[in-house]
N, C-alpha and C positions, 0 to 999 in steps of 0.2 A: 395547181389546186391547193398545194400546201400553204401557199401564201394567202389564199382566199379563206382558208379554214381558220386562220389566226383571229383571235378576238380583236375588235377595234380598240385603239388606245384612247381612253377617255381621261379627262382631267381628274386628278385625285379628289376624293370626297372632302379632304381636309381644306382644300383651297376654296375659301368662301368668297362671297362677293366683295367683302371689305378688303381682302388680300388682293383681289384683282384690281380694285380701285387704287390701292396703294402702289401696286406695280405700274399701273398706268400713270399715276402721278410722278413716280420716280423717273419713268421714261420721259415725261414732259419736262421735268426739271433738268435732266441730262441734255435734252435738246436745247433748252434755254441757255444752259451754261456753255455748250459748244458754240451757239450762235453769238453769245456775248464775247467769248474768247476770240472768235474770228473777226468780229466787228472791232474789238479793241486792237487786234494785231494789225489790221489793215492800215490805219494811219501811222502806225509805228514802223512799218517796213517800207512805206512809200519813200522813194528817193533816199534810201538808207545810206548809200555810199556816194551820194551826190556832193555832199559838203566835205571840205577838207578836214582832216584830223586836226585837232588843236593840241595844245601842249600836254595836258593831262592824259588825253587819249593815247598819244604817242608814248607817254610814260607807262601806261598800262601795258602796251605791247612790249616795250623794252624790258620791263620788270618780269613779265611772264616768259620771255625768251631767255632769261639768264640761266646759267647752270644751277643745279640744285644747291651747290655749296654757296654760291653768291646769292642765290634767291633767299635762303634761310638767313644768311648774314644780314641782308638788306631788311628783311621783315623784323628781325629781332633787334636791330640797332637803329633803324631810321624810318621804316615804312610799315609799322604794325597795323596802322589803319587800313581797312579794306583787305586784310590778309586773306580772308576766305574767298573774296572775289578774284584776287590774283591767283590763288591756287586753282580755282575753277577755270580760269582763262589759260593756265598752262596746258591743261588737257584739251581745251577747245581749240587753241591755235595749232595743235598738231594736225587738224583735219582741214585747215584752210587758211587763207590769208586775205588781206585787203580790208578796206574800211568797212564795207558792208558786213563781212563776216565777223569783224571785230565788234561791231555794234549789235549784232543779232541777239546775243544772250540778254542784253539789257531790254530789247524789244519784247522778248519772250517773258521776262520777269514782269515788265509793265502790264502786259496783257493778262498774265495770271493774277496780278493784283486786282484787276477789275473783277475777276471771278470771285476772289475772296471778299471783295466789297459787296458783291451780290449775296454771298452767304451770310455776311454780317447783318445786313438789313433784313434778310429773310427770317432771322431768328425772332424778330419782334413785329414785323410789318408784312403787308400783303405782297404778293408776287409783283404786282404793278409798281409798288413803291420801290421794291428791290431792283427791278429792271431800270427804273428811272435813275436811281442812284448809281447803278453800274454804267449807264450811258453817260451820265455827267462826268464820272471819273474817266471813262474811256475817251471822251472828247475834250478833256482838260488840256489846253495847249502846253501848260507848264509841265504837266506829267508826261506828255508826249515828247517834249523837248529833251528831258533827261532819260526817257526810254530810248532815245536815239543817241545816247552818249555812252561811250565805252568806259563807264565808271560804275561804281557799286551802288549808286543812289537808288535805282529802281529795285535792285536786289534787297537793299536794306528796308525799303518801303514794303516790299512783299513779305519779308520775314517778320517785320513789325506787325503787319496786319494778321499774319498767321498766328503770332504769339497772342494777340488780342482775341482772336477767334477761339483758340484752344483754351485760353484763360477763362473765357465765358463758359465754355463747355465743362471745364473742370469744376467750376463753382456750382453749376447747375446739376451735373451728373454725379459728382463726388466719386468717380472711379479713378483708378490709377492711370489708365491709358491716356486720358486727356492731360493729366498733370505731366506725364513724361513727354508728351508731344509739346506741351508748353515750355518745358525746360529746354528741349532741343532747339525749338524755334527762337526762344529768347537768347540763348547763348550764340546761336548762329547769326542772329541779327546784329548783335554787338560786334562779333568778329567781322561782319560785313561792313559796318561803319560804326564808329564810336558813338555817334549821336543817336543811335537806336536805343541807347540806355535811357533816353528821355521818354520813350514810349513805355518802358518798364516802370519808370517813375509815375507816369500817368495812370497806369494800371494799379499801382499801389495806392494812389490817392483815391481812385474809384472804389477800391476795396474798402478803404476807410469810410467812404460815404455809404457804402452798401450795408455795413454792419452785419456781417454774416454770423453764423453760430460758431461756437468754440471749436467744433471739429474742422470747419473750413479754415479758421485761423491757424490751427496747428499744421494742417497740410500746407497752407500758403507759406508759413514760416519755414517749414522744412524744405520745400522746393525753392523758396527764395534763397536759402543758404546754399543749395546746390548751384543755383545760377551765379551767386557771388563767388563761389569757389571756381566755377568755370571761367569767369571773366577776370579773375584776380591777376593773371599775367598781363592783361591789357591795362589794368589799374596800375600795376607796377611800371609799365612802360610810360604811361601818362605822367606819373609822378617823378620818375628818375631819368627818362630818356627824352625829355622835352628840350630840344635844341633849336627851337624857333621855327618849326614847320609852318606855323601860321603867321609868319612875319608880314605877309602880303595882305592880310585882312585889314580893312579900314576900321578906325575906331567907331564906337557906337554913335548913331545919329537917328533921330526919329524918322527921317525920310527913308532910311533903310528898312526900318520896321514896317512902314506903310507900304513900301514896295513888296516886301515879303508877303504881307497879307493880300495884296493885289495879285501876286503870283499864285497864291493858294486858290484864289477864285478863278484862275485861268488866264488873267491878263499878264502880258510879258513885260511891257515897258510903259512907263508913265507918259512918254511922248506920243503914244498911240491913242487915237480917239476912243478905242474900245476899252481902255483901262478902267475909267470911272464907271461907265454904264454896266460893264460886266461885274466889277467888284461890288457896286451898290446892289445890283440885282441878286447876286449870289448870297451876300451877307444879309440882305433883307429876308430872303427865304430861310436862312439859318435862324434868324431871330423869330420868324414866324413858326419854326419848328419847336422853339423853346417856349415862347410866350405868344400864344395864338389869340388874335382879336376875335371876339365872339361873332362879329359880322361876317368874317371870312371862314370861320370853322363850322358855322351852322349851315346845314344843307337839308334837303328833303329826306335824304336817307337817315340822317341823324335824328330828325324830328320823328320820323315814323318808327324808329327803333329805340326811342328814348325810354319808353316805359319798360321795354324788355331789358335794356341795359341797367336801368335802375333796379329792376327786380333781381338781376344777377348780383348787383352790388350789395343788396341787402341780404344775400344768402350767407349762411354761417361759414366760417373759415374751416379749412381742412385741418386734420390732426397734425400735419407736419409743421404747422405754424407759418406757412407761406402767406404772402399778402393775398387779399381777395382778388378775384378776376375783374370785377367791375370798378368803376371810378368811385372814389371816396367823397369827392366834393363836386358839386355841380352849381353852376351859376344859372340865372334865369334864362340866359340866352344860349346855354349849352357850352360854355367855355370849358376847355380841357376835356372835351368828350373824346374818348378813344385813346388819346395819348397818355392819359393818366393811369392807364392800366399798368400793372407792375413791370411786365416785360418791356413794354415800350418806354416807360419812364426810365428804367435802368439803362436801356440802350441809348436814349437821348443824352442822359447824363454822362455816359461813357464817352460819347463823341465830343461833348463840350469839354470834358477834362482832357481828353486826348489832344484837343486843339490848343487849349490854354496852357497846360502845364509845361510842355516842351518849350514854348515861346518864353514863358516866365523864367524857367530855369536857364535858358540860353542867355537871357538878359542878365541874370545873376552871374553866370560864368564869364560874361563879357567884362565884368568888373575886375576879374583876375586875369583873363586871357581873351584877346579878341577872337570871337567865334561866331558873330552874327552874320551868317552867309545863307542866302536863300536855298541853295542846293543842299546844304547840310541839314536843313530843317524839312527836307522833302518827306521825312518819316511822319511829320505832323500834317501832311496835306490831305489824306483820305477823309477825315471827318468833315471837311468843308463840303464836298459834293454830296456826301451821304446825308448831312443835315439839310442841305438844300433840297434833296429829294423828299425828305420828310415834310419840309415846308410846302413843296409842290403838292403833296398829298392833301393838304388842307385847303387848297384852292378849289373853287367850283370848276365844273367840267370845262367850260369854254375858256375861262381864265387860266386854268392849268395848262391846257395844250397851247395856248398863246404864249405863256411864259416858257414852256419847253421849246417852242419854235424860236423864240427870241434868243434864248440862251444858246441853242444849237447854231443859229446864224452867227452870233457874235464869236463863238468858239471856232467855227469853221473859217471865218474871215481872217483869223490869225494864223492858220496853218500854212498858207503859202510862204509866209515870212520864215517859218522854221526850215522849210526845205531849200531855200535859196540863199540864205544869209549865213555864211560860216562865222564862227566866233574868231578864228584866226586862219587866214588863208595861206597856209604854208605850201599848199600845192602850187598856187600861182607864183609864189616867191621862188620856189625851187625851179619851176619852168622858166622864169625870167632869168635866173642865174645860168641855167644850163644852156639856154639858147644864145646868151650874150657872152659866154665865157670863151677865152682864148687858151691855147696851149700854154702851160706854165702858170696859169692863174692860181692863186691861193685863196682859201676861204677861212674866215674867222667868225665864230659865233659869239657875240657879246652876251655872256651868260651861258656857260656850257650846257646847262639844262635844256636850252632851246635847240641844241643839236639833235635831239631825239626826233622831232617831227621833220626837221630838214633832211636828215639822213634817210628817213623813211621814203621820201620822194626823190631824193637825188640818186638813189640806187638805180632808177630807171634809165638814166642818161649816162652813157660812158664818157661823154665830153665834159662832165661836171668838174669844177675845180677841186683841187685836193684840199681836204680839211686838215688844217694844221693846228687849230685850237678849237675845241679840245680834240685830242687824237682820236678818241672814241667817246660816244655818249655814255656808254656803260662804264668806261674807265673813269669818267668824271663822277658818276654815281658811286663807284667803288671808292674813289678817293674821299668822297664825303662820308661814307660810312666807316672808313678805316680811322680817319684822324679827326673826325668831328667837323662841324660846319665852319668854325673859325679857321682851323688849319687848312681846310679845303679852299677857303676864300683866299688866304694869302698864298697858299701853294699854287692856286690857279693863276694869280697875278704873275708869279715867277714863271710858270709854264707859258703864259701869254707873252712875256718878254722874250723868252727863248724862241718861241715860234715866230715872233716878229723879226728877231735877229736873223732867222734863216730864210726870210723871203725878201731880202733886199733886191731892188731893181726888178721887181715883179708887180704885176697888178694884184690888188687885194680887194676881195669882196668881204664886206662886213654886214652881218645880219643880226638883228635884235628885235625885241618886242617894242611896239609903238606905245609904250607907257608915257613917253615924254614928247613934247613938241619936236618937230624934226630938226630944228636948229640946235636944240640941246643934244640930240644924238650926235650931230656933227661935232659939237664942241667937246663932248665927252670922249668921242673917238679920237679926235686930234690930241687931246690931253694924254690919253693912254699911249698913243704912238710917240709923242714927244718923250714921255717917261721911258719908253722902250728904246730910245736912242735911234729913232727912225731918221733917215736923211732929211735935211730941211727942204729938199725939193719936192716932197710929197704933196700932191694936190688932190682935192676932191673933184671927181669927174662926173658922176651921175648919181641920182637918187631915185628910188622907186618905193612907192607906198602901197601896201595892200592892207586888207582888213586885219588890223592888229599886228602887222609885221612891217618892218622897215628894212630896206636893202640899200646899201651905199657902196659905191665903187671908188677906190682910190688908186692912183698910179703916180709913179715918179715922173718928173718933167722930161727926163731923157727918153722915155718910152713912147711919148706921144707929143704931137704938135698942136693938139686941140687947144683952143682958147679956154681959159678958165671961166667957169660959169658959177653963178650964185647957187646956193643950195635950194632947189625948187623940186621937190619930189614929184614925179609924174603920178597921175591918177591911176587907179587900178585898170580902167578901160584902156588908157594909153599904153600901160605896161604890157597888157595882153594883146594889143593890136598887132604887133609885129610878128606874133607867132600864134 
């Protein structure tokens, strides 16, 4: 009876219908964000561990598993780029191992970037446009490819997008919290990857175009000084610790720039038939978002609301001096209706600057240092699908959904290639060596850095040949950071000679990257062996070629009576066939 005598709990009187509506809207936004995250995560975790690790992914694992002393020495002297990512991976690898576990953080970062893309578009456009932009970014094959890569590229893209979002909020709200969040995101982005500084440069160019008040300029200058102080150690590293880390980057060529622009649209390789249709469709929508033809932008909704929009445009400005809500200029056909509103115009200009400034600055950097690499510029990818979503918004209903279906079909048709084609198949190369090895065999990795992925997979087989050069993959890295790259190169040659002198009258497996034709690998190998004083009876016995990896077997004549064969590497299918 006591419980029945209590008064019923009614909603508080202060909670009005508007507050209930805002609460319902926030719940709807939360559900949309959760669905977008789940949808973006699905293609990024599918077949996550199916492909073999490639060279840089194995380097991530090797660096993250170093002792603290060697870890900080490596970061301060040779591998300061991606330092924040390596630090995060140290804690992550304590809880698991394997290729899928190693790549899972990148998949999570890529899915979170889709949510941030939705938040960016939502600041100036409708929910439908924001969802379209998030879907285009979620299904972008190039973004998915590097969300399944155990490197810092997806983390740098996420932090660059967060810095842009906080920068917009800081300019609009003028409070201290968004500025502090912007500082942290910007500094973290540069520590995740050096090329994230190009996003900060784009934000500065956008601020110059925006022409804010004096108060905003003062705050921007103060927080810019904080960011410069935070990234100053990295600037010192770039200026005084540059010992040729980018020696492998090819010189500038226009076809490389065209490939990068195609990658941003979602196309992977120019040899695929989807490359040009996808690139032309996406960049056509981006142009439509910036310069809209009147015939495509005019619709029944625009015509019916034209008088109301024009009335809003003629209303007086507010006391704060901000731009009017309506459009300032109208053509007879309704050109620039809607997108000419201040918030939308600022957002479109931000995306245009975000795309162009990093590419132009990278081209200037290439005059001093080769740096034009598609994955380095992943931080400039988000504006492309977001601008394409704005362009889709301007199409009529049927044309809009037809374009969405076509873009989705082209993007999904490229995904199977991502899941089955490894960049370098070290897993198959290690299995080939382990199943064909004999007791007493020795293993030499031509280029000690390549021992990282090979050792990762050879640990599974107890019968694998003994690695004589380099003695340990980490030892080779430590030799590089102690004495510099030039000393490591010549010291490595001496170590190679000593290793070869200790494996006389034994079968020798040689593994290297397939950067050269196979006959050149044989010629280079024989030259190294002759310089090492190898017995003249050494003969080439077998060769195996895998995706990006070459394996060669040498043996003295006294150990085998097999007839000498010409160097004809077996195909990947033949090499896998016997096991």
